[in-house]
N, C-alpha and C positions, 0 to 999 in steps of 0.2 A: 316843378310846376304841378299844381293840383289837378286831379282828374277832370274836374269841370272846366278848368282853364284849357286843358289839352283838347277836350271835346269842342269847345268854342273855337279854338285856333284851327282845329281840323275842319270844322264846318265852314269857317270863313275862308280857309284856303281852298276847299272844294268849290265853294260858290265863285271865288275869283277865277278858278280854272274854267268853270262852265261858262261864265260870262265872257272871259277872254277868248275861249275857243269858239263860241257862237258868233262873236263879231269878226274874228279873223277868218273863219271859214264861210263867209257869206257867199251865197250863190250869186252868180252874175245874172243880171237882167238884160233884156233886149236894149241895146243902145249903150250899155256900159263898155268902157274901154277894156281891152284884154290886158291882163297883168303881164309884165315883162318876164320873159323866161329865156333860158339859153339851152341850146341843143348842139349835139355833134353834127357837123355838116357832112353831107355825103361826099364832098370834095376834100375833106380833111379840115381840121380846125373847129372853131366854135362859131355859132351864129346866134345872135340875140335878136329877139323880135324888135326891139327898139332900133336896131341897125337898119330895119326895113321901113322906118317911118316915112310916110308920104307915098309909099308904093302899095299896089294892090297885093294882098296876101291871102292865100287860101290855106287854111290849116285843116288837115285831114288826120283825125285820130282813128286808129284801128288796132285791133288786137291780133297778135300772132298766136294762134291757139293750135298747137299740134296734137292735142289730145283727141282720141277717137270720140265721135258723137253718136 
């Protein structure tokens, strides 16, 4: 492959990555449905958000930071 063709391929690949990443990592807006995810249950086993469909769910994200401040 010639040098120019390699550069064009690299540029096209980089553009495809940026476009793909920007659409996949779209921020949620107010009113959007939460994406389905799975977590370890405190009672053992796995729990999926979709398993709780039709129920009220409060999701609280917090950081455990044990470093001195």
